[in-house]
N, C-alpha and C positions, 0 to 999 in steps of 0.2 A: 504493500500500500504506500509506503514511504517513497519508493522509487517512482511510482506513478504520480504522486503529488509533486515531486521535483520537476517533472516535465509538464504536467497539466496546469499547475497554478500559474506560471508565467503566461501560458497561452490564453487562459481564461481572462486574466487581467489585461492582456494585450487586446483581445476582442472587446473588452469593456472600454478601453481607451478609444477604439474606433467608434463605439456606439454612443458614448457620453456626449452631451451637447455643449458643455461649457468647459473652458480651459481649467478652472480650479478643480473641477471634478476629475478631469483627465489626469491632472498632475497628482491628485490624491490617489488615483488608481495606480499610477506608475510607482509611487512610493510604497503603497500598500502591497503591490505585487512583489516588489523586491524584498520588502521586510518579511512578508509571509514566506517567501522562499527561504530566506535566511533562517527564519524560525524553524522550518522543517529540517534544514541542514543541522542546526544546533541540536534539535531533538534527536537526530540520528547518532549523535555522539554518546559515549566514546567507543562503543563496540562496533567492530566490523567482522563479517564472516566471509570466509573464502567462497567465492561462487563455485557452483558445480561445474563439471566438465562440459556440460551441454547448455549451460545457462547463457542466454544472450545478454542479460543485464545482471548487474550485481555491484555491490560496494566493496571493493578490495581496498587495502590501505592507500595505494597510489591514487585511485580515482576519488576516494573519500577526501584526501588532502586537497587535491586540485579543485574538487567541487566546493569545498569550504572557502578556499581562496577566491574563487570566482564569485561566489555568493556575497562575500564581504565587499568585494569591489563593486558589484552591481548595486548593493544597498547604498554605499557611499555615493556612487554616481547619481542615483535617483534623487538623493537629497541635494546634491550639487546642482542638478539640472533645474531644480525649483527656482534658484536664483539666476541661473545662466540664461534660460530660455527667453527669447524675445519673438513675438508673433511675426514680425516682419521678415524674419530670416528663414523660417522653415514651417512646413505644415506639422503642427504639433501631433495630430492624430497619427499620421504615418510614422513620424519619428519615434514616438513612445511605443507604438505597437511593434515596430521593428526591434527596439531595444529589448522588450520583453520576449519577442520571438528568438532573439539571439541568446538570451538567458536560458530559454527552454532548450534550444539546440545544444548549447554547451553542457547543460545538465545531462542531456541524453548521451552526449559524447563521454562524459566522465563516468557514467554508470555502464557504458557499453563494454561488453566482454567478447563480442564478436567483431572481427576485423571489418567485415562488410558493413555492419551497423555503425561502427565507429566512423567509417568513411562517409556514410550517408549523413550522419550527424554533423560532421565537420563541414561538408559541402552545404548543408542547410544553414549552418552558422555563417558561412561566407555569403550566401544569398541574402540572409537577413541583414548583413553588414553593408551590402552594396548601396542601398538607398541612403544609409546614414552618412556615407562619404560624400554623396552628391548633395551637399548641405546648402551652399550659397547659390546654387543653380547657375553658376558662371562657367565660362569656358575652361578655366583651370580646374575647377571641381569636376567637370565632365571628363577632362583628360585623366585626372587622378583615378576616377571611377573606372574608366575603361582599362587603364593600366592595371588596376587591382584585379579586375575581372579576367583580363588576358593572362597575367602571370599566375594567378591562382587557378585558372583553368588548366594551364600547363602542369601546375603542381598536383592538382587533383587527379589528372590523367596519369601522371607518373606514379602517384600513390596507389591508384587502382591497379596499374600494371604490376606494382610490387606485391599487392595482395594476391593477384592472379598467380604470380610466380610462387608465392608461399602455398597457394592451393595446389599448384602442380607438384610442389615438393611433397605433398601428402599422398600422392598417387604411387609412391614407390612400392607400397604394399597393398594387398587386396582389401584390408580392413579400412572402413570409412573413418576418416579423422575430420572432425568438425573444425571450422575456422574460429572457434572460440579460443581465447588465450589459454585457458586451463587445459583444454584437450590438446592443443598444440604443444604446450609445455610437457604434459604427461607423456606424449609420444615423440618428443623432440629428437631423441636419438634414432628414431626410425625415419625421419625426414631426409629427403635428398639434400645433402649439404650444398651442392652447387646451385640448385634452384633457390635454396634458402639464402645463400649469399647474394644472388642477383636480386631476390625480392627485398632483402634489407637495403641494398644500395638504392634501388628505385624508390623504396619507401622513404629513405633518408632524404633523398633529393626532393621527392614530392611533398612530404610533410614539412621538410625544411624550407621549401618555398613559402608555404603558408606561415611558417614560424618566423621567417625573415632571415634565414641563414644565407650568407654569401655562397655562390655568386648570383643566386636568383632572388636578390633582396631589393631590386631597384624600385619596386612598387611602394616600398615602405615610406621613404621620405615624402613622396608626393601624397600618399594617402593620409599620413599623419599631419602633413602640412595643410591640407584642404579640409579634412574632416573637422567637425567641432571638437574642441579639447576633451569633453567628456567621452566622446566616441573614440578618440585616439587613446584615452586611458583604458577603455574597455578592450581595444584591440591590443595594446601593449601588455596589459596584465591579464586579459581573459582569452582572446583568440590565440595568442601565442602559447598559452598553457595547453589549450586544446590540441594544437599541432604537436607540441612537445609530448603530450600523452600518446599521440599516434606513433611517434618515433620510439618511445619507451616500450609500447606494446610489442613492436617488432623486435626491439632489443631483448625483451624478456624471452622470446622464443629462441633467439640466437644464443643467449646465455645458457639456456637449458640444453641446447644442442652442442655445447662446447665450443661455440664460436664467439665467445665474449671478447677475446683478444682481437680477432678480426673486426668485429663490429665496433669495439671501443676505439681501435686505431682510426677508423674512418670518422668516428665522432670527433676525435681530437683534431684531425686534419680540417674538417669543415668548421669546427669551433675556432681554431686559431686563424683560419682564413677570414672568418667573420669579424673577429676582433681586429685583425690587421686592416681589413677594409674600412671599418669604422674609424680606425686611427688615421687613415689617409684622408677621408672625406670630412671628418669633424673639424680638422684644422683649417682655419680661415673661413669657415661657414658663417654667414651673417643672418641666417634665419633661425631663430631659437627653436621653432617647432621642428625644423629639419635636423638641428643639432640633437634634439631629444630623440628623433627617429633613429639617428645613427648610434646613439647610446643604447637604444633598444636592440639594434643589430649586434652591438658589442655584448650585451648581457645575454642574448640568445646563444652567442658563441661560448660564453662562460658556462652556461647551463650544460651544453653538450660535452664540453671538455671535462667537466667534473664527472659526468656519468662515465666517460671513457676511461677514467683513471681507477676504477674499482669501487668497492663499497664505501670506502672512506670518502672518496671524491663524490660518490653518489649522494651521501648525506649532505655534503657541502652544497651540491647542486639543488637539493630540495630546499635547503635553507635559503639559497640564493633566489629560488623561484618565489618563496614567500615574501622576501623583502623586495624583490623586483616589483611584485604586484603592488605593495604598499607605496614604494617610492615613486614608481611611474604614475600611479594614481594621483599622488600628491603633486608631482611635477606638472602633469597636464592640467590638473585643476587650477594650479597657480598660473599656468600659461594662459588659460581662459580668463582668469581675473586680470592679468596684465593686458591682454588684448582688449578687455573692456575699458581699461584705463587709457591706453595709448592708441588702440585701433590700428596696430601694425605688428607684423611679425619680424621686422628688421631690428636686429640687435642694436644697430647704431642709433636708432631713434628711441630706444628704451633705456633711460638713464634715471638714476636717483629714486628707485622704487622705495628704498628705505626712508626717503624723505617724503615722498608723495603719499605713501601708505605704509607706515612703520610696521604694522603687523604683517602685511604681505611681504615686505622686505625681509623681515626676520624669518618668515616661513620659507621664502625663496632661498635664502642663504642655507638654512637647515636642509632643505630638499636637495640643493646642489651637493652639499657635503655627504648626504645619504647616498645619492646616485653615484657620486665619485668614489664611494667606498671608504670614507674616512670614519675612524672610530669616534663615538661608541655605537654608530649605526651598524645594522646587521650585515650589510654587504661587505664590510671590512672582514668580518669573521668568516663569511662564506668564501671569499676570495683567498683569505689566508688558509682556509681548510683545503682548497684546491692546490695551493702551492705546497702545502705539507704532504698531500696525497701524491703529487708528482715527485717530490723528493723521496718519499717512502718507496715508491715504485721504481726509483732509479731512472726516471725519464727526465734527465737534466735539460735536454734540448726543449722539451715541452715547458719546463719551468722557466727557462730563460726567455723564450718567445712570449710566453704568457705574461710575465712581469714587464717585459719591454713594451709590448703593445698596450697593455693596460696603462702604463706610465704616459705613453703618448696621448691616449684618449683623455686621461686625467688633465694633462696640461692643456690640451685643446679645449675641453669643456670649460675649465676654470678661466682660461684666458678670454674666452668668448663671452661668458655669462656673468662673471663677477662684476664687470662695469654696470650691468643692469641693476645691481643692488646698490653699489657705492658711488656710481657716477653722479655728475651734476644733473639735476632735473632739466628737461627740455624747456625751451621758451614757451610762454603761455599760448602762442599761436599753434604750437605743435601738440598741445594737450588735447586729449580726446573730447569731442563734443558730447559724448555720452555720459560725462561726469554728472550732469544734473539729474537725469532719470535713474542714476545708479543708486537706488535707495538703500537704506541701512539694512533692510531684511535680505536684500540680494547679497550684500557683502557678508552678512552673517551666515547664510547657507553655503555660499561658495568657499569662504575662508574656513568655515566650521568643518566642512568635509575634508579640506586639505589638512587642517590641524589634527583632526581625528586620525587620518592615515599616518601622518608623521609621528604623532604621539604613540600610536600603536607600534610603529616600526622601531621607534626609540626604546620603548618598553621591552619589546621582544628581543632587541639587540642586547639590552642590559641583563635581562632575566627571561628565561624560558620556563613557563609553567610545565609541570610534569606531563600534562596531557598533550601540550604542543610538541614537546621534545619526543614523546612516545610516537606521535603521529609522523613526525619527520623521520624517525629511525625506522619505523615500519615501512614507510613508503620507500626509503632509500634501500632497505634490505630486500624489498620485494622486486626491485629492478633486477637484481642478480639471482634472487631465489623467489620466484613468483609464487604468491599465495601461501607463503610460509609465515607463520606468526611467531617471530623469535621472542624468547624471553628477555634476552639482553643483546645488545649490539656491541661488538668489540672492534675498535678502530684498527687493531692489529690485523684484522681480516682484509683490510683495504688492499694495498699492494697492487701488483700487476695482475690484471684480469686473467 
């Protein structure tokens, strides 16, 4: 019943948004739908049961963790959108219905235990996202939307081919093996290793395209730059988690088949390539929304590098996924607030935020530190964990490239965006004309959502409640030992896959 509610509740409230006649009622339906979904997710804690070998849906530790992160992000985004929305920019009915449809699709993805159903859920999420990118109805928004559709269509086709190859790998014996993760893992040693390797590589490139891994990441800066900031937050912290889950499901099968070193090596290659690509393009970029998009490419690379380094790195990757959701949500929420103040995405025209809006300036500085991986924020500990995992595995070239490219991204982001906080405010003529209708309640909801995400990230960086740590440990361990409920997790098991 819980699994059904996770998918149906957002859909029902989305239909309600289409039917309600007034804006306040539709806004209330959006918030109520997101909060109701979060309540169901919280109610499902703390227990998770291993799905059966033929179950199409189920809440395993990995899906449960990702579902919780996505639900928290959507609840914060719904609150933020109350202050952000303006009627003259977008059709509220379609926008809110698509947001809730996206939540429903991602929920189905997280509980999917069948590779085919997971693919359908991820493609449904992409289709629900497409109208959200076409926000300002201009030529640049149209170009970004088509690029998103084109690149993601390539990705979804490659992912489907990868699933087909895994299906072919099951025909090595006469017995029927279902495409559920549990059944594939149970019969992993009986799968054809050649077709399984091909399937994983195609799945990595296909799901990696949707995740934003280089080299098929080019849709990301345009989409994040043209979509409204709350939608960019959902894509950076929600859609990417869904695509990451697809890669991890394929990896679970490879790990059970004894191909973890092969699969992990390719994850490291694509991850380092993504971080290096972000390092190249973030330097000298004058659009703060595009800078945030390239930092998202970087963090997607960090996620897959961690998984490729073993169980110790996998734990660091799960920790990084949690803090990436919180930090990216806060950064894009603040990007929307800054756009309301200055009505520009050009870094050179945004100066003195700390003077114009002291609270926003403080939050922006904190969010920059969190995104750049400075202590005491959680990304510092997750990236340090990946460094230690690389050292423990003896992969010194990975450690060196990882630290070097992260350093370049850090310098590029801070050099570009710190003047937005501390610089001199622009002349009065350059100040946004939207300052007058920017009412106090709008500021409260927008900055309140960003503050909540940052405070939660700071708190979880300083202290992890036992339930949170247990969820991260179980999710990390299940990547290499699918559907096993470990009593304890030992970092010494990390090492070389």
